[in-house]
C-alpha positions in Angstrom: 11.3 23.2 7.7 13.3 20.2 8.3 14.7 19.7 11.8 18.1 18.0 11.9 19.2 15.2 14.6 16.8 15.6 18.3 17.5 12.5 20.1 14.6 10.8 21.7 13.4 7.5 22.1 9.8 6.5 20.6 7.6 3.7 19.7 10.3 1.2 22.3 7.6 -0.8 23.6 7.2 -4.3 21.8 3.2 -3.9 21.4 3.7 -0.6 19.7 0.2 1.5 19.4 -1.0 1.7 15.5 -0.1 4.6 14.2 -2.5 7.1 12.9 -0.4 8.5 10.0 2.9 8.1 8.2 5.7 9.9 8.4 7.6 10.9 5.2 6.9 11.2 1.6 3.7 9.7 1.8 2.4 12.9 4.0 2.9 14.9 0.9 0.2 15.8 -1.5 -2.5 15.5 0.4 -1.6 12.6 2.7 -2.2 8.8 2.7 -4.9 7.5 5.2 -6.6 4.4 3.4 -9.5 3.1 4.9 -9.6 5.6 7.7 -11.1 2.7 10.2 -14.5 2.9 8.3 -16.3 0.0 6.8 -14.4 -2.7 8.8 -14.6 -6.3 8.2 -12.6 -9.3 9.4 -11.1 -12.0 6.4 -9.8 -15.2 7.2 -9.4 -16.9 3.3 -7.5 -15.6 0.1 -11.2 -15.1 -1.1 -12.5 -13.1 1.3 -9.6 -10.6 1.1 -9.4 -10.3 -2.5 -13.3 -9.6 -2.2 -12.9 -7.4 0.3 -10.5 -5.0 -1.7 -12.8 -5.3 -4.9 -12.6 -4.4 -8.3 -11.8 -0.9 -9.1 -13.1 0.1 -5.9 -12.9 3.5 -4.6 -15.1 2.8 -0.9 -13.0 3.5 2.4 -12.8 0.0 4.0 -10.6 -1.3 6.6 -9.4 -5.3 6.0 -8.5 -7.3 9.3 -6.6 -9.9 8.4 -7.2 -12.8 11.0 -5.0 -15.9 11.4 -3.2 -17.7 8.5 -4.4 -16.9 5.0 -2.6 -19.2 1.9 -2.3 -17.7 -1.0 -2.5 -19.5 -4.3 -0.3 -17.7 -6.2 -0.2 -13.6 -7.2 -3.0 -11.6 -5.9 -3.3 -8.7 -8.2 -5.3 -5.7 -6.9 -5.8 -3.4 -9.9 -7.5 0.3 -9.8 -8.2 0.0 -6.0 -8.2 3.1 -3.7 -8.9 4.1 0.0 -8.1 0.8 1.5 -6.5 -0.2 5.0 -5.4 -3.9 5.8 -4.4 -4.7 9.0 -2.9 -8.1 10.3 -4.5 -9.2 13.7 -2.0 -10.8 16.1 -0.6 -13.9 14.8 -2.0 -13.3 11.4 -0.1 -13.9 8.2 -0.1 -14.1 4.3 1.4 -17.3 3.1 2.7 -18.1 0.0 5.4 -21.1 0.9 5.5 -23.6 -2.0 8.2 -23.8 -4.2 7.1 -23.8 -7.7 8.7 -22.8 -10.8 5.4 -21.4 -12.9 5.2 -17.6 -12.3 1.9 -17.0 -11.8 2.2 -19.6 -8.8 4.3 -17.3 -6.8 4.0 -14.1 -5.0 1.5 -13.0 -2.9 0.2 -9.3 -3.4 1.1 -6.8 -6.0 -1.1 -3.5 -6.4 -1.5 -2.1 -9.8 -2.6 1.8 -10.3 -3.7 2.1 -6.8 -4.1 5.0 -4.7 -4.3 5.8 -0.8 -3.6 2.0 0.5 -2.1 1.2 3.7 -1.2 -2.1 5.1 -0.2 -2.4 8.8 0.8 -5.3 10.9 1.1 -8.2 8.1 3.4 -10.8 7.9 4.6 -12.4 4.7 5.5 -15.8 4.4 7.6 -16.8 0.9 9.2 -20.3 0.0 13.1 -18.9 0.3 14.9 -17.2 -2.2 15.2 -18.2 -5.6 16.1 -16.4 -9.0 13.7 -17.7 -11.3 12.1 -14.6 -12.4 9.4 -15.2 -9.8 6.9 -12.8 -8.1 7.5 -11.0 -4.6 5.9 -11.2 -1.2 4.5 -7.8 -2.2 5.1 -5.5 -5.2 3.8 -1.9 -6.0 3.1 -0.8 -9.6 1.8 2.8 -10.9 0.9 3.5 -7.5 0.8 6.6 -5.4 -0.1 7.5 -1.9 1.3 4.1 0.0 2.3 3.6 3.6 3.3 -0.1 4.7 3.8 0.0 8.3 5.0 -2.6 10.7 5.3 -5.4 8.5 7.2 -8.5 8.8 8.7 -9.6 5.0 10.6 -12.8 5.1 11.7 -15.2 2.6 10.4 -13.5 -0.8 11.1 -16.0 -3.8 12.1 -12.7 -6.1 12.4 -10.3 -3.5 10.4 -9.6 -0.2 9.1 -6.4 -1.3 9.8 -3.9 -4.6 8.1 -1.1 -6.4 8.3 -0.1 -9.8 6.9 1.9 -12.7 6.7 5.2 -11.1 5.0 4.7 -7.9 5.5 7.6 -5.7 5.0 9.0 -2.5 5.4 5.8 -0.5 6.3 5.5 2.9 8.0 2.4 5.0 8.2 2.3 8.2 8.9 0.1 11.1 9.2 -3.4 8.8 11.5 -6.4 8.8 13.0 -7.8 6.0 14.7 -11.2 6.2 15.2 -14.5 5.1 15.0 -17.3 7.6 15.4 -20.4 5.1 18.4 -21.3 2.9 18.2 -20.3 -0.7 16.9 -22.7 -3.0 19.8 -24.5 -5.0 19.9 -23.8 -8.7 18.6 -26.1 -11.2 20.6 -28.6 -13.0 19.3 -27.8 -16.3 19.2 -24.4 -15.5 21.6 -22.4 -17.9 20.8 -19.1 -17.5 24.0 -17.3 -16.2 21.8 -14.6 -14.9 19.8 -16.5 -12.8 21.5 -16.8 -9.1 20.1 -19.5 -6.3 21.2 -17.3 -3.5 18.8 -14.5 -4.7 18.3 -13.2 -1.3 18.1 -9.4 -2.6 15.4 -7.8 -0.2 13.8 -4.3 -1.9 14.4 -3.6 -5.9 13.1 0.4 -6.2 12.8 1.0 -10.0 13.2 -2.2 -12.1 14.9 -0.8 -15.6 17.3 2.3 -15.8 15.4 2.8 -19.3 12.3 3.5 -17.8 12.5 7.1 -17.6 8.8 8.3 -18.9 7.3 6.6 -15.9 10.3 7.0 -13.2 11.4 10.2 -13.7 10.6 12.4 -10.6 8.7 9.4 -8.9 9.7 6.7 -6.6 10.0 8.9 -3.7 10.1 6.8 -0.8 11.3 7.1 3.1 12.1 4.1 4.9 11.5 5.3 8.3 12.9 2.9 11.3 13.1 -0.2 9.0 15.4 -3.2 10.1 16.9 -5.2 7.1 17.6 -8.3 9.2 19.3 -11.9 9.1 19.4 -13.4 5.8 19.6 -10.2 3.7 21.7 -10.2 1.3 21.8 -7.2 -1.0 19.4 -4.5 -2.0 18.8 -2.9 1.5 17.2 -1.0 -1.1 18.7 -0.9 -5.0 17.4 2.4 -6.1 16.6 3.8 -9.7 15.4 7.4 -10.3 13.6 7.8 -6.6 14.6 10.3 -3.8 15.0 8.1 -0.9 15.3 9.0 2.3 16.6 6.1 4.6 15.7 7.0 8.2 16.9 5.6 11.4 17.0 2.3 9.8 19.0 -0.8 11.5 21.0 -3.3 9.3 22.3 -6.2 11.1 22.3 -9.3 8.5 25.6 -11.4 8.9 25.3 -12.3 5.4 25.1 -9.0 3.2 27.6 -8.5 0.3 26.3 -4.9 -0.2 24.0 -2.9 1.9 22.5 0.2 -0.3 22.7 0.2 -4.1 22.3 3.2 -5.9 21.7 2.9 -9.4 20.5 5.9 -12.3 19.1 8.9 -11.4 18.4 7.7 -7.9 19.3 10.6 -4.6 19.8 8.8 -1.8 19.9 9.9 2.0 20.9 7.8 4.8 20.2 9.5 7.9 20.6 8.5 11.6 21.0 4.6 10.5 22.9 1.9 12.4 25.0 -0.7 10.2 26.3 -3.6 12.8 27.1 -6.4 9.9 30.4 -8.0 10.5 30.1 -9.6 7.1 33.4 -10.4 4.9 34.0 -8.4 1.9 30.8 -6.2 2.8 30.5 -2.8 0.9 28.6 -0.3 2.3 27.3 0.6 -0.9 27.6 0.4 -4.4 27.2 2.7 -7.1 26.2 2.3 -11.0 28.8 -0.2 -13.6 31.5 2.0 -15.2 30.6 -0.2 -18.3 27.3 2.1 -18.8 28.5 5.5 -18.9 25.0 6.4 -20.1 23.3 5.0 -16.9 26.2 7.0 -14.4 24.1 9.3 -13.0 23.3 8.9 -8.9 24.0 11.2 -5.8 24.1 9.0 -2.0 25.0 10.4 1.1 25.2 9.1 4.6 24.8 11.6 7.4 24.9 11.1 11.2 25.0 7.2 10.9 26.7 4.8 12.8 29.0 2.5 11.1 29.6 4.7 8.5 31.1 8.1 7.9 29.3 10.9 6.9 29.8 10.9 2.9 28.5 12.8 -0.1 29.1 11.5 -3.5 27.0 11.7 -6.6 28.0 11.9 -10.3 26.0 14.4 -12.6 24.6 17.3 -11.9 21.6 16.7 -9.9 21.7 18.4 -6.4 21.4 16.3 -3.2 17.7 16.3 -1.8 16.4 17.8 1.6 13.4 15.9 2.6 10.7 18.3 2.0 8.3 17.4 4.9 8.9 17.7 8.5 10.7 15.1 10.7 12.8 14.5 13.7 15.3 12.2 13.3 16.4 9.8 16.4 20.1 10.0 17.4 22.1 7.1 16.0 23.1 5.7 19.4 19.5 4.8 20.4 18.1 3.1 17.0 19.5 -0.6 17.5 17.4 -0.9 20.5 14.5 1.0 19.3 14.3 -0.6 15.6 14.8 -4.3 17.1 12.3 -4.1 19.8 9.2 -2.5 17.8 10.0 -3.2 13.7 7.7 -6.0 12.1 4.1 -7.3 12.8 4.4 -5.9 16.8 1.1 -3.5 16.8 -1.2 -4.7 19.5 -4.7 -4.6 17.5 -7.9 -5.7 18.5 -10.6 -7.6 16.3 -13.0 -5.1 15.4 
């Protein structure tokens, strides 16, 4: 059912076409199609965007973001279904204010949502600082999510996190990076867990103890994604999920560790390219031996460039094979393809 490496060059144009459907986990169990182009609306302010998404609304709607939209704080989208949000060229969702007020940080949070598509959006944060703040984008308790050709920059806590048993997700052709220097640790901050250099991009599963919500969920495909300059760790950090890293590019010069495989994670990195040359860099990290009750994990690298084939696990869970059809690009072509087309590069016209 699945196809192994077939060398092909896809979506090499910088102005890549709008994709009609995802690959990977978001195609399973009915698929993910969002608003299907129906009921198009153009928004230019945060208020217009929130209104277009609605409250507990299931109407199919396609929302186009135009220009720069300043977000006053985290916008919580709850129990909404069948929506597509598309960024027009040059648009952005911005919350770049450095703040110690948690509710004033972050950009978008989807909670208990279903069948949501985000395409060609640029998320701009204030820079990384671990003050228990919000993320540029967070998905919680949601299913059938497709995030495609988005550019995530300088999330205060994280660029894009996913938690609480969200499931059937594809993240494709996205670019993650940190262009701003991390905010310094405050002089009066005596919390040893706060790290001023919190350029930790993607947390998938927020707690080892969240078995009830997350076991068997958090299934995600990262398809042709790019962890670019400034990313230090969490590319991604995974708990519980069956995670397919397909033809992804890793190029940050400050990376300390790429993939962090934690409790009951089952990770397959296939056809990925690792080109970073930072000092003391770890290809992957597994659970700490100080917590033997949370040691279960599986991780594999297959046909990658810059990493030997590897299978490593602790526990009796079988290595997963993706249950969907796909063609993996030859790793020899991935750097050129991903660097040309990942991020908010879609050529989209206003409806």
